[in-house]
C-alpha positions in Angstrom: 9.7 -11.5 -45.2 10.8 -12.9 -42.5 13.6 -10.5 -42.8 11.2 -7.6 -42.3 9.2 -9.4 -39.1 12.4 -9.6 -37.7 13.5 -6.0 -38.0 10.3 -5.1 -36.4 10.5 -7.4 -33.8 13.8 -6.1 -32.5 12.3 -2.6 -32.8 10.0 -3.7 -30.9 12.3 -5.5 -28.0 14.2 -1.8 -28.1 11.5 0.1 -27.9 10.4 -2.2 -24.5 13.7 -2.1 -23.1 14.2 1.3 -23.6 10.6 2.0 -21.5 11.6 -0.3 -18.5 15.0 1.6 -18.4 13.1 5.2 -18.4 10.6 3.9 -15.7 13.6 2.1 -13.8 15.8 5.3 -13.6 12.6 7.9 -13.1 11.8 5.1 -10.1 15.0 5.3 -9.0 15.9 9.2 -8.9 12.1 10.4 -8.1 12.6 8.6 -5.0 15.6 9.7 -3.9 14.0 13.5 -3.9 12.3 13.8 -0.8 9.0 16.2 0.3 10.1 17.5 3.3 7.7 17.0 6.8 6.2 19.2 9.0 7.3 20.1 12.3 5.2 18.5 15.6 6.3 19.7 18.2 3.6 17.5 20.4 3.4 14.2 19.5 -0.2 12.3 20.0 -0.6 9.1 18.0 2.5 6.8 17.1 2.0 5.1 13.8 4.6 2.9 11.9 5.4 2.3 8.1 6.2 -1.8 7.9 7.4 -3.5 4.6 7.7 -7.7 3.4 10.5 -6.3 2.0 8.3 -5.1 -1.7 4.5 -4.0 -0.1 4.5 -1.5 2.7 1.1 -1.1 4.9 0.7 1.8 7.3 0.4 0.5 10.6 -1.8 2.8 13.7 -3.4 1.4 16.7 -6.4 0.3 16.9 -8.1 2.7 19.0 -7.4 6.3 20.0 -9.6 9.1 21.1 -10.4 10.1 17.1 -11.1 6.6 15.6 -12.1 2.8 17.1 -11.3 1.1 14.0 -12.1 -2.2 14.5 -16.0 -0.7 14.4 -15.6 -0.4 10.9 -12.8 -3.4 9.8 -14.5 -5.7 12.5 -12.1 -8.1 14.2 -14.4 -11.2 13.3 -13.9 -10.2 9.5 -10.3 -12.3 10.2 -10.6 -16.1 10.3 -8.8 -15.3 14.5 -10.7 -12.8 15.5 -8.7 -12.1 18.0 -10.1 -8.4 19.9 -6.4 -8.0 21.6 -4.4 -7.0 18.5 -3.5 -3.4 19.5 -2.3 -2.4 16.2 -4.0 -2.4 12.8 -1.8 -1.7 9.2 -4.0 -0.8 6.1 -2.3 -1.6 2.6 -4.0 -0.7 -0.6 -3.5 -2.8 -3.5 -4.5 -4.6 -7.1 -7.1 -6.6 -5.9 -6.6 -9.4 -8.5 -2.8 -9.5 -7.4 -3.8 -9.3 -3.8 -6.2 -12.3 -4.0 -4.7 -14.4 -6.5 -1.1 -14.3 -5.1 -0.6 -14.8 -1.2 2.7 -15.6 -2.3 5.3 -14.6 -4.9 5.0 -18.8 -6.9 1.5 -17.7 -7.3 2.3 -15.0 -9.8 0.7 -15.3 -13.1 1.9 -13.3 -16.0 -1.8 -12.5 -16.7 -2.3 -11.4 -12.8 0.7 -9.4 -13.4 -0.1 -7.3 -16.9 -3.2 -6.8 -15.4 -2.1 -4.7 -12.1 0.6 -3.2 -14.5 -2.0 -1.5 -16.6 -4.6 -0.4 -14.6 -7.4 -3.1 -16.2 -8.6 -4.3 -12.5 -10.4 -2.9 -9.3 -8.6 -2.4 -6.0 -8.5 -3.5 -2.4 -8.0 -2.7 1.1 -5.3 -5.3 2.8 -6.1 -5.1 6.8 -4.1 -7.0 8.8 -4.2 -6.7 13.0 -1.1 -6.9 14.7 -0.2 -7.6 18.3 3.2 -6.0 18.5 6.0 -4.8 16.4 9.4 -4.3 16.3 10.7 -1.4 14.7 13.6 -3.1 12.6 15.2 -1.9 8.8 11.4 -2.9 7.4 9.8 -1.1 10.4 10.2 2.9 10.8 8.5 4.8 14.0 6.6 7.6 12.7 5.2 10.4 15.4 2.2 12.4 14.7 0.2 15.1 15.4 -3.7 14.6 16.4 -4.1 17.0 13.1 -1.8 14.8 11.0 -3.4 11.7 12.4 -7.0 13.3 11.5 -5.5 14.0 7.8 -4.3 10.4 7.7 -7.5 8.3 8.5 -9.5 10.6 6.1 -6.7 9.5 3.6 -7.0 6.0 4.3 -11.1 6.4 4.7 -10.8 7.1 1.2 -9.1 3.8 -0.1 -12.4 1.7 1.3 -15.0 1.7 -1.4 -18.5 1.8 0.7 -22.2 0.2 0.3 -24.9 3.1 0.4 -25.1 2.8 3.7 -21.7 3.9 3.9 -20.2 1.0 5.5 -16.9 -0.8 4.5 -17.0 -3.9 2.0 -15.3 -7.5 3.3 -14.2 -9.3 0.6 -15.0 -12.9 1.7 -13.8 -15.4 -0.8 -10.0 -16.6 -0.4 -9.4 -13.1 1.0 -7.0 -14.0 3.6 -3.6 -15.0 3.8 -3.7 -15.9 7.5 -5.6 -15.7 11.2 -5.2 -11.9 11.9 -6.2 -10.0 8.3 -9.1 -9.4 5.7 -9.5 -7.5 2.3 -12.1 -4.7 1.6 -13.4 -3.5 -1.5 -11.3 -0.3 -2.5 -11.3 3.2 -4.4 -8.7 3.4 -7.7 -6.9 1.8 -10.0 -3.5 0.0 -9.1 -1.0 0.5 -12.2 2.6 1.0 -13.0 2.8 5.0 -11.6 0.3 4.0 -8.8 1.5 1.5 -7.1 0.7 -0.1 -3.3 4.2 1.6 -2.3 3.0 5.1 -4.2 -0.5 4.7 -1.9 2.0 4.5 1.0 3.8 8.0 0.0 1.0 9.4 -0.5 -0.6 8.9 2.7 2.7 10.4 4.7 2.3 13.2 2.0 -1.0 13.1 3.1 -1.0 13.8 6.8 2.6 16.5 6.8 5.4 13.5 6.7 8.1 13.1 5.2 7.5 11.0 1.8 9.5 10.8 -1.9 8.3 12.9 -4.8 7.3 9.4 -6.3 8.4 6.0 -5.6 6.8 2.4 -6.8 9.1 0.6 -4.6 9.4 0.2 -0.5 13.1 1.5 -0.5 12.6 5.0 -1.5 10.4 5.4 1.9 12.2 3.5 4.2 15.3 5.3 3.8 13.4 8.7 4.8 13.2 7.0 8.3 16.7 6.2 9.3 
């Protein structure tokens, strides 16, 4: 009996290792195959891709001729309420992971399991910035007005809204610092649709260079060297 248990346990572990290896290889290969972007003859909006080393955000000007983000996402939803910030960053991810793991030291097996297998809801993380410094983790993106409008539409679709069409700020334990806020999101995070997949899809939606698919930030950043 014990021999059978050990046999099936070993088989299960081998299957798990094989699945993890297949996922890792697939992620590496597909993140290195790029989708070409559109030619931009007239740049009207500058955006950024910003990474913290793991998670990527799309960063846009707070105000353009087409959108004032501070209207739907007021500065007062942040604890600092600093209206001088000129840039706003958007990230999408698992709500439980976002709110319960402000640092990697807070990560628990339960939160990770729920996030990996689409067992939770999602949230949009909105962070205001006064300025950005280009570097290995911050890449500039040039957009035409039409591309910017498509990117705005894509980002808007990440926010859950109430019956009046308003974004829904999350109030409880929902700030990492003085310049950010969380909002209810649309969709579910899982192994094949991560925060970086969301960013990569944002780039595809607006006709910028992107990976065929990626779960990590490296594939995206590598396209904008």
